N, C-alpha and C positions, 0 to 999 in steps of 0.2 A: 800216283801215290807218292812217288819220290819228290815231286814238287811240293806236295802238302807237308811232307816231313821236313823239307828244306825250309819252308816258311816257319814251321815250328822252331827250328834251330835258330832262325833269325830273331825270333822273339826271345829265345833263351839268351842269345848274345847280348841283347839290350839289358839283361839283368846282371851281367857280369861286371858292371862298373864302367862300361864304355858309354860315352855320351852318344846321344842320338845324332844321326848325321844331319848336317845342315845343307848338304848338296844332294842332288838326286842320285839314287842308287843306279848303278850300271849292272846289268845281269847278262851274262853270255855263257854259252856252253861250248865245250871243245871235246872232240873225240879223235884219238889217233890210233891207227892200227899198230900192233906189235909184231914184227917179223918173228918167225920161228928162230929160237936161239937156245943154246945150252944153258946160258945164264941171262937172267933178266933183272936189271937193277932199276928200282924206282926211287928217284930223288925228289923230295918235296921241300921247298924253301919258302916260308911265309914270314914276312917281317912282323906282323902282328894281327891278331884276330882270332877267329874260331876255325879250326881245321877238323873236319869230320870225314871219316873213311867209310866206304861202302863197297859192296860187291857189284861188279859190272859184268861186261861181256867177256867170253873166254879169251879172245885174242886181241883185246884193245884196252886202252886206258881212257877214261873219260872224266870230265870235271864240270861242275856248275860253279861259276864264279859270281859273287855278288860283292860290290865294293862301291865306294863313292869318290875314288880318285881316278879320273879318266886317263891320266898318264901312266897309271900302274900297268894296265894291259897284261894281266896274267895269261899264260898260255902253256901248252904242253909241247915239248920238243923231244922227238925221238931220234936217237943217234945210234947207228949200227957200228959196233966196234969189233976188233979182232976177236975178243974173248966173249962177246955177247952183245946184248942190246941194252941201252940205258934210256929211260924216259924221265925227263926233267920237267917238273911242274914249278914254274918260276914266274916272276913278274919282270917286265922290262925295266921299270923304275927300281932303284935300290930299295925304296919304300921305307926308309927309317922313320919318316913322318907318319906312316900308316899305323894306326892304333893309338896315336897320341892326339888328344883333343877330340873334336867333333868328327870322328871317323867311324866307318863301319866296314868290316872286311870279313867275309865268310866264304870258305871254300869247302865244297864237298867233292872228294876225289874217289872215283870208283875204280877198283882194281880187278884184274882177271883172277878168278878163283882157283884155277887148276894148274897153272904153271908156277914152279918154285920161284919165289921173289926174294931178292935182297932189298930191303926197304930202309931208306935213310930219310929222316925227317928233321928239319931244323925250323923251329918256331921261335921267332924273336921274343914275342910276348903274346899272351892270351891264353887260350885253352885248347888242348888236344884231346879229341875223343877217338879212342881206338876201341870200338865196340866188339861184341862177340860176332865174329864173321868167319865163314868157312873158307878162309884163305890158306894157301899153301906157302909157307915161308921157309927160306933158307937161313935168313938172319934179319934182325931189325936193330937199327941204331936210331934212337930218337932223342932229341935235345930240345928242351923248352927253357929258354933263358930266364924269362919272367912269367911265372904262371899267374893266371887270373881265373880262379875256379879250379876245382880238383882235376888233376891230370889222371885219366883213366886208361888202363891197358887191360883189355879182357881177352885172354888167350884161350878161353874155354872151348871155342870151336875151331881154333887154329890147327892146321894139319902140317905135320912134318915127319920125317923119318930120322932116326938116330938122335942127334942132339941139336937143339935149336939155341943158337947163341943170341942173347938179347942184351943190349946196352941201353939203359934209360937214364937220362940226366935231366934233372929239374933244378933250375937255379933257385928261385924263390916262389913260393905259392902256398896256399892253405893245405895242400895234401896231394899225395900220389897214391893211387890205389891200383894194385895189380891182382888180377884174377887168373888163377892157373887151373888147367884141367885136372879132373880127378884121375888118379891112377898113373900119373907120370912122375918121374923122379925130378925133384926140384932142388937146386942149390942157389941160394941167394948170397951174393957178396955185396954188401952195402957200405957206402961211405956217406955218413949222415952227420950233419952238424947241429941243427936246432930242430927240436920236435920229438915225437915219439915214434917207435917202431912197433907195429902190431903184426905178429907172425904166429897165429895160434896153432898152425899145423906144422911148424918148423922147429927144429931143435938147434939151439945155439952150439956151434963148434968152437968158435973163438970170437974175438971182439967184432969181427966184420963178416963172419960166415955163418949161415944157417942152412940146414938140409932137412928134407922130410924123410919119413921112414922108408919110402920106396926108392930113394935115390940110388942106393948101392946096386940093386938088382934090376932096375927098370930098363926096358928096351928103348923107351923114349925118355929123353931127359930135357929139361928146360934149365939152361944156365942163365941166371939173371944177374946182371951187374947193374946196380942202381946207385947213382950219386945224387943225393938230395941235399942242397945247401940249407934250405929252411922249409919247414912244413912236415906234416906227419907222413909216414910211409906205412902202408898196409898191404899185406900179401895174404890172400885167402884162396881156398880151393872153391871151385864153382859150386859144389853141392852145399858149401857152408855160407855162400854169399847171400844169405837171406835174413841177416840180422842175428846170427848166432853169437853167443857170448865169446869175446876174444880176450886174449891176454896181452896187456900193454907193458912194454918195457921202456923206461926212460933212457934216452941216449946220452 
């Protein structure tokens, strides 16, 4: 079933403005065990393409890589450190040519659902899909330098205790959409240059800060820091993410 979904994502990528590959696609899978640790950090760095996240096995990280540069050789490297374990999903080649011209690059990375994760994502160009997943997060820092297609962050099924610190940065792209769970306190701090901000469930506190009604008394809080250079920014609650009317403010 995962392979079928992966093939569908490959078709989606071809519609994002990327040229069809002129070289044969290389596909390989990688799985690495994650030792028990108090802190687990996931670092994903992709020069360009489509990055999709999924739920995997409890004590490992896995990935399906599909690309047309044989020298890229993406892999997963797990490093045990004094304060925890870090899993890095990277390519051997710097890969700045990846995503430019007739290239295709698609990664699906599967994360363990039950251990708290600090997730760091750097995507040079392309599209990032963070779907609704029952992952346990401690923090997330995601940067998309040049977006090609809407960047989506769906936290509706994300699990955490206390406060989840989230930093999202999108350089240029058509839009950034953030979906938050119902019943949690939300504070959005947004630095936004060009485009509109749609925050139907949040009340503006000042030029850069919005909060929802539950923020003051909620046991679980989502602290969102969003920096969007160009493109629309939308924040909605999960129960409202079905085409409800929204209020738009020009930035």
